[in-house]
C-alpha positions as CSV (number, residue, x, y, z in Angstrom):
1,M,-0.1,0.1,0.2
2,K,1.6,3.3,-0.7
3,D,2.4,5.7,1.6
4,D,-0.3,8.2,-0.2
5,F,-3.3,5.8,0.3
6,K,-5.9,7.1,2.4
7,I,-8.2,4.9,4.4
8,A,-11.4,6.3,5.4
9,V,-13.5,4.5,8.8
10,V,-17.0,5.9,8.7
11,G,-18.8,5.0,12.1
12,A,-15.4,5.5,13.7
13,T,-17.2,6.1,17.1
14,G,-19.4,2.8,16.8
15,V,-18.8,-0.2,18.6
16,V,-17.8,-1.9,15.2
17,G,-15.9,1.6,14.2
18,R,-13.8,1.7,17.2
19,E,-12.2,-2.5,16.5
20,V,-11.9,-1.3,12.8
21,L,-9.4,1.4,13.9
22,A,-8.0,-1.3,16.2
23,A,-7.4,-3.9,13.6
24,L,-5.7,-1.3,11.2
25,H,-3.5,-0.3,14.3
26,A,-2.5,-3.8,14.7
27,R,-1.6,-4.1,10.9
28,D,0.5,-1.2,11.4
29,V,-1.5,1.5,8.8
30,P,0.0,4.3,9.9
31,A,-2.2,7.6,11.8
32,E,-2.0,10.0,8.9
33,Q,-2.9,7.4,6.3
34,V,-6.4,6.7,8.6
35,H,-9.4,9.6,8.4
36,A,-12.3,9.0,11.0
37,F,-15.8,9.7,9.9
38,G,-18.9,9.9,11.9
39,S,-22.3,11.4,11.9
40,E,-23.4,15.0,13.0
41,R,-23.6,14.2,16.4
42,S,-19.9,12.6,16.2
43,K,-18.2,15.8,14.4
44,G,-15.7,17.1,16.8
45,L,-14.8,14.1,18.6
46,S,-11.7,12.2,18.8
47,V,-11.0,8.6,18.7
48,E,-8.0,6.4,20.1
49,Y,-5.5,5.0,17.1
50,G,-2.9,3.2,19.4
51,E,-1.1,5.9,20.9
52,D,-2.0,8.8,18.9
53,S,-6.2,10.4,18.1
54,L,-8.2,10.8,15.0
55,D,-10.1,13.9,15.2
56,V,-13.7,12.7,13.8
57,E,-14.8,14.6,10.4
58,R,-18.5,14.2,9.8
59,A,-19.4,11.7,6.9
60,V,-20.8,13.5,4.0
61,P,-20.3,12.9,0.5
62,E,-17.7,15.0,-0.7
63,A,-15.6,13.9,2.2
64,F,-14.7,10.9,0.3
65,R,-12.3,12.6,-2.3
66,G,-8.8,11.8,-2.4
67,M,-9.7,8.2,-0.4
68,G,-8.4,5.1,-1.9
69,L,-10.2,2.9,0.3
70,V,-13.7,3.2,2.7
71,L,-14.7,0.9,5.3
72,L,-18.3,1.4,6.4
73,A,-19.3,0.7,9.9
74,T,-22.6,2.4,9.5
75,P,-26.1,1.4,9.6
76,A,-27.9,0.5,6.3
77,E,-29.5,3.9,6.0
78,A,-26.3,5.9,6.1
79,S,-24.2,3.1,3.9
80,R,-26.9,3.5,1.1
81,T,-26.1,7.1,0.6
82,L,-22.8,7.3,1.3
83,A,-21.5,4.0,-0.5
84,P,-22.3,5.5,-3.9
85,A,-20.4,8.8,-3.1
86,A,-17.6,6.9,-2.3
87,Q,-17.4,5.0,-5.5
88,A,-17.9,8.0,-7.3
89,A,-14.8,9.6,-5.4
90,G,-13.3,6.9,-6.7
91,A,-12.3,4.8,-3.5
92,W,-13.2,1.1,-3.0
93,V,-15.8,0.1,-0.3
94,V,-16.7,-2.1,1.8
95,D,-19.8,-2.4,3.5
96,V,-20.5,-4.3,6.4
97,S,-24.3,-3.5,6.7
98,S,-27.8,-5.7,5.2
99,A,-27.8,-2.5,2.9
100,F,-26.3,-4.5,-0.4
101,R,-26.6,-8.2,0.6
102,G,-29.2,-8.7,-1.5
103,D,-28.0,-7.0,-4.4
104,G,-26.2,-9.2,-7.1
105,N,-24.1,-6.5,-8.5
106,V,-22.5,-6.4,-5.7
107,P,-20.3,-9.2,-4.4
108,L,-21.2,-10.8,-0.9
109,V,-17.5,-11.8,0.5
110,L,-16.7,-13.9,3.6
111,P,-12.8,-13.3,3.9
112,G,-11.4,-16.9,4.2
113,F,-14.3,-18.5,2.6
114,N,-14.7,-16.5,-0.7
115,T,-11.6,-14.3,-0.7
116,E,-11.0,-14.9,-4.2
117,L,-14.1,-12.8,-5.5
118,L,-11.9,-9.6,-4.3
119,G,-9.6,-10.0,-6.9
120,A,-12.2,-10.8,-9.8
121,T,-14.2,-8.5,-11.8
122,M,-16.6,-6.5,-10.3
123,K,-20.0,-4.2,-11.9
124,G,-18.9,-1.5,-8.9
125,R,-16.2,-0.7,-6.8
126,M,-17.3,-2.3,-4.0
127,V,-18.1,-5.3,-1.8
128,C,-20.1,-6.2,1.2
129,L,-20.1,-8.5,4.2
130,P,-22.7,-10.6,5.6
131,S,-23.4,-10.5,9.2
132,A,-22.2,-11.5,12.5
133,V,-24.1,-14.3,12.6
134,T,-23.6,-15.7,8.8
135,T,-20.1,-15.1,9.2
136,A,-20.3,-18.1,12.3
137,S,-22.3,-20.5,11.1
138,V,-20.9,-20.6,7.1
139,H,-17.3,-21.0,9.0
140,V,-18.3,-23.7,11.1
141,V,-20.5,-25.4,8.0
142,E,-17.7,-24.8,5.5
143,P,-15.8,-27.8,6.8
144,L,-18.1,-30.2,7.4
145,R,-19.7,-29.2,4.1
146,R,-16.0,-30.3,2.7
147,A,-16.1,-33.7,4.6
148,F,-19.8,-34.8,4.3
149,G,-21.7,-32.5,2.2
150,V,-24.5,-30.4,3.6
151,V,-28.2,-30.5,3.1
152,R,-29.1,-27.6,5.4
153,A,-28.1,-26.2,8.9
154,Q,-30.7,-24.4,11.3
155,V,-29.4,-22.0,13.8
156,T,-30.8,-20.5,16.9
157,A,-28.8,-17.1,18.3
158,M,-28.3,-15.7,21.3
159,M,-27.7,-12.3,20.3
160,S,-25.5,-9.8,22.4
161,V,-26.9,-6.0,22.6
162,S,-23.7,-4.7,21.0
163,S,-25.6,-6.1,17.9
164,A,-27.2,-2.3,18.0
165,G,-24.3,-0.8,18.6
166,V,-23.6,1.8,21.4
167,R,-27.2,2.7,22.1
168,G,-27.8,-1.4,22.7
169,V,-25.1,-1.6,25.4
170,A,-26.3,1.6,26.9
171,E,-30.1,0.3,27.2
172,L,-29.0,-2.8,29.2
173,E,-26.5,-1.1,31.5
174,K,-29.7,1.5,32.1
175,Q,-32.2,-1.5,32.5
176,T,-29.5,-3.2,34.9
177,A,-29.6,-0.1,37.2
178,D,-33.1,0.4,37.0
179,L,-34.1,-3.6,37.8
180,M,-31.6,-3.7,40.5
181,S,-32.9,-0.2,42.1
182,G,-36.3,-1.6,41.7
183,R,-37.3,0.4,39.2
184,E,-39.0,-1.0,35.9
185,P,-37.5,0.3,32.7
186,D,-39.1,1.9,29.5
187,P,-37.4,0.2,26.6
188,S,-36.2,2.3,23.3
189,V,-33.9,0.3,21.0
190,F,-35.5,-3.1,21.9
191,P,-39.2,-3.9,21.5
192,H,-39.3,-5.2,25.1
193,R,-37.0,-4.8,28.1
194,V,-33.9,-7.2,27.5
195,G,-32.7,-6.9,31.2
196,F,-33.1,-9.7,32.6
197,N,-35.3,-11.8,29.9
198,L,-35.3,-12.8,26.6
199,V,-36.6,-11.4,23.2
200,P,-37.5,-13.5,20.5
201,Q,-37.5,-10.5,17.7
202,V,-34.0,-8.9,16.5
203,G,-34.6,-6.1,14.0
204,G,-38.2,-5.7,12.8
205,F,-40.5,-8.2,10.6
206,M,-39.9,-8.5,7.0
207,V,-43.1,-7.3,5.7
208,G,-46.0,-10.1,5.1
209,S,-43.6,-12.6,7.1
210,P,-43.1,-14.1,10.2
211,W,-39.4,-14.2,9.6
212,T,-37.3,-11.1,11.0
213,E,-35.4,-9.2,8.6
214,E,-32.0,-10.5,10.9
215,E,-33.4,-14.3,10.2
216,G,-34.0,-13.9,6.6
217,G,-30.6,-12.0,6.0
218,W,-28.8,-15.3,7.0
219,T,-30.7,-17.7,4.8
220,L,-30.2,-14.9,1.7
221,E,-26.3,-14.5,2.6
222,A,-25.5,-18.1,3.1
223,A,-27.1,-19.1,-0.1
224,R,-25.3,-16.2,-2.1
225,L,-22.3,-17.0,-0.3
226,F,-22.2,-21.4,-0.8
227,A,-23.6,-20.5,-4.5
228,T,-20.1,-19.2,-5.0
229,V,-18.4,-22.1,-4.3
230,G,-21.0,-24.2,-6.3
231,D,-23.2,-25.7,-3.9
232,A,-27.0,-25.2,-2.5
233,L,-27.8,-25.3,1.1
234,V,-30.4,-23.6,3.7
235,L,-29.6,-21.7,6.4
236,A,-32.5,-20.6,8.9
237,G,-33.5,-20.3,12.4
238,T,-34.7,-17.6,15.1
239,A,-32.7,-14.6,16.7
240,V,-32.7,-14.0,20.2
241,Q,-31.5,-10.9,21.9
242,V,-30.1,-12.0,25.6
243,P,-28.7,-9.8,28.4
244,S,-25.3,-9.6,27.9
245,F,-23.0,-7.4,26.1
246,Y,-20.9,-8.6,23.4
247,G,-20.0,-11.9,22.0
248,H,-22.8,-14.1,20.1
249,G,-23.6,-17.6,21.1
250,L,-25.0,-20.0,18.2
251,T,-26.5,-23.5,18.6
252,L,-26.4,-25.0,15.1
253,N,-28.0,-28.3,13.8
254,V,-26.9,-29.6,10.8
255,Q,-27.7,-32.2,8.4
256,L,-25.1,-33.8,6.8
257,K,-25.5,-35.8,3.3
258,K,-23.3,-38.6,4.7
259,A,-23.4,-39.5,8.5
260,G,-20.0,-39.6,10.3
261,P,-18.6,-40.7,13.3
262,V,-18.7,-37.7,15.8
263,E,-14.6,-37.6,15.9
264,Q,-14.7,-36.8,12.5
265,V,-16.7,-34.3,12.4
266,R,-14.7,-33.2,15.3
267,A,-11.4,-33.8,13.0
268,A,-12.8,-31.8,10.5
269,L,-13.7,-28.9,12.3
270,K,-10.1,-28.9,13.5
271,T,-9.3,-28.1,9.8
272,S,-10.6,-24.9,9.2
273,P,-8.2,-22.1,10.2
274,A,-11.2,-20.1,11.1
275,L,-11.8,-22.1,14.1
276,K,-11.0,-23.2,17.4
277,V,-12.5,-26.3,18.8
278,L,-13.3,-26.2,22.5
279,D,-14.8,-30.2,23.3
280,T,-13.9,-31.2,26.3
281,P,-17.4,-31.1,28.3
282,G,-16.4,-33.4,31.0
283,E,-14.1,-30.6,31.9
284,R,-16.2,-27.8,31.1
285,I,-14.2,-26.7,28.2
286,Y,-16.4,-25.4,25.6
287,P,-17.7,-22.3,23.7
288,M,-18.4,-18.9,25.4
289,P,-19.0,-15.5,24.2
290,M,-16.4,-14.3,27.2
291,L,-14.2,-16.6,26.1
292,V,-14.4,-14.9,22.1
293,T,-13.3,-11.5,23.4
294,S,-11.1,-9.6,20.4
295,D,-10.4,-13.6,19.3
296,P,-10.1,-13.7,15.2
297,T,-11.3,-17.1,15.4
298,V,-15.2,-19.1,16.1
299,H,-15.4,-21.0,18.8
300,V,-17.0,-24.2,18.5
301,G,-17.8,-27.2,20.3
302,R,-20.7,-29.5,22.2
303,V,-20.4,-31.7,19.4
304,R,-23.1,-34.3,19.3
305,A,-25.2,-36.7,17.2
306,F,-28.6,-38.3,17.3
307,P,-28.2,-41.8,17.6
308,Q,-31.8,-41.9,15.8
309,A,-30.7,-39.9,13.1
310,P,-26.6,-39.4,13.1
311,E,-26.9,-37.7,9.9
312,W,-27.4,-34.7,12.2
313,V,-25.3,-32.5,14.2
314,T,-25.5,-30.6,16.7
315,L,-23.4,-28.2,17.8
316,F,-22.2,-25.0,20.0
317,A,-20.6,-21.5,18.5
318,A,-19.6,-18.4,19.7
319,V,-18.1,-15.5,18.0
320,D,-17.7,-12.0,18.6
321,N,-19.8,-9.9,16.8
322,A,-17.7,-6.9,16.8
323,T,-14.4,-8.4,15.9
324,R,-14.7,-11.6,13.9
325,G,-18.0,-10.9,13.1
326,A,-17.4,-7.2,11.6
327,A,-14.5,-5.3,12.1
328,L,-11.8,-7.9,11.0
329,N,-13.9,-9.0,8.0
330,L,-14.1,-5.0,7.0
331,V,-10.6,-4.7,7.7
332,E,-9.1,-8.2,5.6
333,A,-11.0,-7.4,2.4
334,G,-10.5,-4.0,2.4
335,L,-6.8,-3.9,2.7
336,K,-7.0,-7.2,0.0
337,L,-9.0,-4.3,-2.2
338,A,-6.2,-2.2,-1.3
339,E,-3.9,-4.4,-3.4
340,R,-5.8,-3.4,-6.7
341,A,-5.2,0.4,-6.2
342,V,-1.4,-0.2,-6.3
């Protein structure tokens, strides 16, 4: 990457944006090449970048002139406006929101799965990324697909409040304090109180459908990703908002085309560099969200099979939704695209 190559991190004050900055710094990208952008309310703030700090500029279309790469850690509404502007300014763009995941003209890329698309011919100058749940699910399913073939995977995702950004974290903090003080909180970010509760709804429901947009997104994203490797399988399930701050937990039921002993399933999972297998339940060793903080791998364990239906395998996985599920995908895809600018 040239010394004058500039990278814009949009949404730099948010949960994912701060992790993007940390990941760029860890890869020795100089502070003078990184520009932090945020909304109007973030303008004038500063964010840490190693031992340096970056002033936050307002994210407006004209701000992208001279940028070589724009990393969008923004809500879908903002991405729909800013992504075309960044491309028009000549930048490569990576978007982590749901804005373009259903657009066949925008490649859906999961680094470590279909990374080769980042070097392929594109209609535009941008790619989009899957959600954190899809990221974890695909990384778990892929080595099983290679070893046994997979028909479908069912997932129950227990999603932390940071999936709703800093507002979600703040709401759980306030609700916890209220409930511990005997006050009944009034929810605003989530449809019901999430403090000391489970809510079987994450995001809005799709029009005329019993599925939420989050759940429908997994099915769409998985279908698009596996199509790039010439396969077709169904990923579907239920999203549950849980009262934890960071890290998602996933129960996966995977139907294999060819049943194999649990030992072979575990061995297949261990072949993936995207996974860390923690599966000694007798010693209380298994994945938990508290263990994945800042870990670039997806943790997987509790591997079981039904004796009556050996083609079905049940697993539990955990992923850091802010880092592996978003920020690291943004940075890895972005720096790969930056090579095309050389």
